[in-house]
GUFIZA-458155 format. One record per residue (C-alpha): residue in three letters; x, y, z. Coordinates in steps of 0.001 Angstrom, whole numbers, padded with zeros to 6 digits, always signed. Each point is the difference from the previous one (the first is absolute). Last residue first. Layout:
BEGIN
ALAXYZ;...
end
This chain:
BEGIN
UNK+122728+069191+144844;UNK+001860-002289+002401;UNK-003175-001514+001393;UNK-000307-000167+003783;UNK+000331-003350+001734;UNK-002197-002326+002026;UNK+001072-003545+000784;UNK-002449-002234+001843;UNK+001413-003294+001204;UNK-001639-003381+000188;UNK-001575-002468+002361;UNK-003119+001657+001385;UNK-000684+003560-001188;UNK-002735+002025+001674;UNK-001979+003104-000899;UNK+000798+003670-000393;UNK+001904+002260-002390;UNK-000686+003717-000291;UNK+001098+001771-003181;UNK+000105+003792+000243;UNK+000044+001624-003428;UNK+002706+002392-001127;UNK-000141+003772+000174;UNK+003120+000705+001980;UNK+003323-001704-000745;UNK+001528-002316+002583;UNK+003604+000567+000939;UNK+000837-002768+000504;UNK-001967-002977-001244;UNK-001237-002151+002830;UNK+001644-003429+000383;UNK-002316-002962-000062;UNK+000581-003677+000658;UNK-002818-001567+001993;UNK+001102-002468+002651;UNK+000018-003719-000526;UNK-002235-002637+001596;UNK-003271+001302+001339;UNK-000320+003337-001749;UNK-002338+002804+000982;UNK-000934+003012-002139;UNK-001905+002879+001632;UNK+003133+002091+000645;UNK+001143-000271-003612;UNK-000581+003639-001056;UNK+001637+001036-003279;UNK+000193+003568-001311;UNK+000210-000079-003788;UNK+002344+002245-002027;UNK+001892-002777-001795;UNK-003114-001972-000761;UNK-000356-003343+001816;UNK+001558-003344-000914;UNK-001305-003025+001883;UNK+001605-003414+000278;UNK-002169-002412+001976;UNK+000882-003303+001578;UNK-001266-003515+000005;UNK-002062-001831+002568;UNK-003311+001192+001424;UNK-000482+003540-001284;UNK-002677+002507+000952;UNK+001293+003366-001183;UNK-002245+003057+000410;UNK+000853+003018-002133;UNK-001502+003362+000941;UNK+000706+002883-002407;UNK-000052+003629+001137;UNK+000179+003050-002315;UNK-002265-001767-002520;UNK+000389-000109-003797;UNK+003035-002262-000244;UNK+000574-000990-003628;UNK+002570-002782-000036;UNK+003541+000422-001282;UNK+001824-000573+003329;UNK-002801-002030+001616;UNK+001617-003395-000596;UNK-001464-002915+001950;UNK+001702-003406-000122;UNK-001651-002553+002284;UNK+001346-003479+000507;UNK-001952-003146+000622;UNK-001879-002009+002552;UNK-003192+001169+001714;UNK-000189+003325-001841;UNK-002206+002998+000721;UNK+000598+003559-001169;UNK-002421+002686+001160;UNK-000072+003412-001683;UNK-001717+003141+001242;UNK+000125+003295-001947;UNK+000389-001910-003278;UNK+003282+000104-001944;UNK-000486+000610-003707;UNK+002219-002011-002317;UNK+002970+000661-002271;UNK+002815-002428+000729;UNK-000278-002406+002888;UNK-002129-002625+001722;UNK+001219-003498+000642;UNK-001512-002653+002275;UNK+001860-003265-000138;UNK-001168-003532+000537;UNK-002299-001522+002577;UNK-003342+000982+001550;UNK-000153+003289-001867;UNK-001569+003334+000873;UNK-000171+003588-001202;UNK-002746+001905+001764;UNK-001245+003524-000661;UNK-001638+001644+002983;UNK-002901+002316-000784;UNK+000212+003657+000963;UNK+002252+001259+002760;UNK-002034+003163+000582;UNK+002415+002443+001588;UNK-000589+000367+003684;UNK-002109+002659+001715;UNK+002228+001883+002398;UNK+000004-001013+003674;UNK+003178-002083-000357;UNK+002052+002711-001734;UNK+001442+001752+003063;UNK+000541-003278+001867;UNK+001776-001481-003045;UNK+002544+002845-000029;UNK+000820-000529+003665;UNK+000411-003729-000606;UNK+002175+000633-003065;UNK+002452+001952+002135;UNK+001193+003600+000398;UNK-003193+001946-000641;UNK+000593+003762-000282;UNK-001372+000506-003521;UNK-002893-002397+000554;UNK-000931+001618+003337;UNK+000049+003508-001505;UNK-002185-001192-002869;UNK-002357-001589+002514;UNK-000445+003273+001921;UNK-000485+002155-003097;UNK-002380-002434-001624;UNK-001981-000425+003211;UNK-000388+003778+000313;UNK-001129+000391-003601;UNK-002517-002825+000384;UNK+000355-003658-001016;UNK-002029-002302-002271;UNK-000888+002774-002454;UNK+001328-001743-003138;UNK+002706+002667-000396;UNK+001062-000522+003640;UNK+000191-003790-000426;UNK+001985+000490-003217;UNK+002421+002396+001694;UNK+000488-002432+002868;UNK+000733-002843-002425;UNK+002503+002152-001866;UNK+001728+000886+003289;UNK+000180-003703+000902;UNK+001476-000877-003411;UNK+002642+002708+000444;UNK+000890-001367+003455;UNK+000288-003513-001414;UNK+002189+001266-002847;UNK+002219+001814+002511;UNK+000717-003295+001748;UNK-001195-000248+003593;UNK+002269-001546+002596;UNK-000665-003545+001190;UNK-000615-000457+003716;UNK+002751-001983+001689;UNK-000931-003575+000694;UNK-000270-000836+003676;UNK+002897-001780+001676;UNK-000990-003431+001196;UNK-000815-000183+003681;UNK-002624-002746-000109;UNK+002274-002273-002013;UNK+002802+000319+002580;UNK+003131+001832-001035;UNK+003283-001744+000709;
end
């Protein structure tokens, strides 16, 4: 039996090609804006292209100026359902708060104008069903659940050019289900 202090460490997650492409685009933008020199661009580009894990990729990009997140849009309800779907514009940063109730968020037909979208879920009881675009890259590492685990299966193979959607926050008594749209 394995003691709690000697738990096996999680294996580092490999980098998806979309993440690598996004990192290269970010480097190019920083270079075009004059934030890094020719030598730094060459060195960092080499590091991005040879990085094997997300941690290595993050270390290369950490010193770059971050994208302006802009104002946070909040959708909240004490009880009842929160539904958002159809044609709508997704803000760069979205926070969803619900004490008791279900959340249904459909991004499949929404206008996504930013390469990275941050969605923070703060849910007490009740679950969330979220549909993301077919070509989206989903990051759920910042999302914690107290009762049931998050259900998400990455789409294989992922297509390049889609937005990266990062989920964070906490869910109490409920399950978060994230799926890719069929079309």
